[in-house]
N, C-alpha and C positions, 0 to 999 in steps of 0.2 A: 504494500500500500504506500502511496505517496501522500503525505499529510501536508496540506496547504491551508489549513483552517485557522492558522495563528492570528489572522487579522481580527477575529471576533473579540479578542481581548488585548492584542498587541498593536493593532492598527497596521499601518504600512511598514511592517518590520523589514529588516535588511533581507533582500532577496525576493521580496514579494510586493515591493512598491509598484511594480508593473507585473501583476500576477500572470496575466495571459502570456506575455513574452517569456516568463520564467517557466511556466508549466508546459507550454506547447511542445518543445523539443524533448520533454521527459515522458510524455504520455505513451509513446510506443513501448516503453520499457516498464511501465507500471501495470499491475494487475487490477488496481482500484485506486480511486482518488477520494481522499477524505477532505471535505470542503463544505462551506456554508452555502445556503441557497442564494444569497446575494452575490457571492463570488461566481457561482455557476452562471447566473443570468447576466452578469457584467463581463465576464472574461472567458467563459468556455463556450465554444461554438456548439450549437444544438446538434450538429451533424457528427460530433465526436462520440464514438461508441465505446464508452468505458464505464464499468460499474462504479456507482457513486455511493460512498459512505457519507451520509449527510449529517453534519454537525447540527444538532437541534437544541443545544443548551448554551447559555450565556447569561449576561446580566451585569457583570462588573469588568472594569478594565484593570490593567496592571497597576493602576494608581490606587486601587481599592482592594478589599478582601475578595480574592478570586473564588472562594468557596460559596459565596452568596449568589448562586446561579438559579435560574428558572428555565422552563422550557420556552424556547423562542420561536419554534416552528411547529405548526400543527401537523398531524399525521396526513391530513388531506393534501397539504402542500408537498409532503414527501412523496405521496402517490403521484401527484402531478409531475414532479421532477423524475419519477420512475427510479427512486432510490433503491439500491440493492440492500442497504442496511441503514439504520439510523443510530446515532451515537450521542452520548452525554458523558460528562465527567462525574465521578463520585469521590468526594473528599473525605476519606475516613480519617478522623482525628482533627478535621478542620472545624472552624467555628460553626459552619452551617452543614455539618455532616448529615443530620437528619433530613434536611430539605433536599440535599442531592440524592440521598437514597430514595426519597419519595419521587423525585424526578425520574430515576431509573425505573421504579415500580410502575409509574404511569406509562412510560415508553414501552415497557414490556407488555402491559395490557393492550395498548394501542397496536403494537407490532403484531401481537398474536391474533388480533381481529383480522388483519389484512395480510398475514403471512410475510411480514417484514422483520428480519432478525435485528437484534439490538446489540451493539458493541458498547461495552462499558469501559471507559477510560479511568483507570485507578489513579488516585492522587492521595497523598497523606499530608497531615498537618505540618506546618512550618517547623515545628520543634521535633518532628519525628524523623528518624533516619530511614532512608530508602533501602531497607534491608529485607531479607526474606521473611522475617517475622511480621513486619508491618505491611509489606506489599502482599504477603500471603493472606493476612487478615483482610485487607481491602479486596483482594481478588476473590476470596472465598465468599465474602458478603455479597458481592455482585453476582456470583454464581447462584447463591441461595435466593436472591431476589428474582432471578430468572434470566440474566444476561446470556446471550447465545455465543458471544465472543468476548474475551478479556484482552484489553491492552494494558500492559504494565511495564515497569522498568526492569532492565536486566541488572542482576546483582549476584553476589556470591550465594551459592546454594539455590540457584534459580530453579533447579529441578524440584525443590520442595514446593515452590509456588505452583508449578505446573501440576504436580501431584495433588495439591489442594483443590485444583479446579476440576478434577475428575475428567469427564469426557468433553468438557467445554474447551475449545481450542484457545490458545494463548498466542498473541503477537506482542512483540516488544516495541516500546516507544523509543525513538531515537534520542530524545532529550536535547540538551544543549549541544551546540556545535563542538565536535571533537576533532583532533587531527585525523585525517582520512584513514590512516592505518589503524588507529584505535577504534574508529567506528566500524571498520570492516572486521576487526577481531571481535568486537562486541556482537555483531551479527552472526559470525561463525559460532561463537560460544552459545548464543541464545538458541540457535537451531539445533546445535549438538545436545543442548540440555532440555529439549522438548518443545520449544516454540514452533509453531507452524509457519511463521513468517515474521516480517518486520513492518512497522508503519513509521517510516522515517520522513522527516521534513527538513529541518535545518542542516542536518548532516549531508543532505543532498543539494538543496537549492542554495545553500551558502558555501558550498564547496567551490574551489577554484575551477573545477571541471565537473559541473553538475551531471552532464550526460555520462561521462566516464564513471562517476561515482555510482549512479543508479544502475549502470550496467554491471559494475563490480558487485554491488549488493545483490542484485538479481541472480548473478552467477553463483554467489555463495549460497543463497537460499536454495536454489535448484540442485546444486551439486551435493550439498550436505544432506538435504532432505532425501535425495535419491540414494545416497550412501546408507543412510539410516534405514530406509525401506529395504534395501538389499540385504543388510545385516539381519533383518528380522525374518527373512525367508528361510 
């Protein structure tokens, strides 16, 4: 997945100030695009055929408490856009933890009515370490609420997070911009430890060579996944 939904709380962040120009050359190498409805209608041509993971939560900018989110897009608009999945963030340990869990619950109910899966993006409170204990807590809560896919951060003992999610597939978030080799090692480690894929944004579109970076990430996901599949035969 290629994540370009950052503008809903960061505005025209580096690399996405001209979103259309940034995204267009990357689309041939992405399996899905994580984006907001406004960005789709402003910068993505209707003729482009790529699965859309539609960001439907928001409410605060980086200047405020990010966990204070609400649902910003109704299920009917997701259907009009023909979204393949809908997504929101859940801030476990955040000031508005309960409200974000309620958001996820509502999305799951709406998604089940129309056959649209829900991806839950896990986040933890500012004072909490992004380790297997807390990310596992957040991921498992999202599974229990009914999320169909979990997006979380890669960390030590990542396999424990995957195990906590049972049969629900896990993809990793790219997070902040890393040196290219570190980001590729992270992708390799995540797939090796049980993730089914990655949902990267800044580590691709803020790279010195965005097309080269997304090709490299795609190759890692495909090769490592195939190797794991062959080992299980």
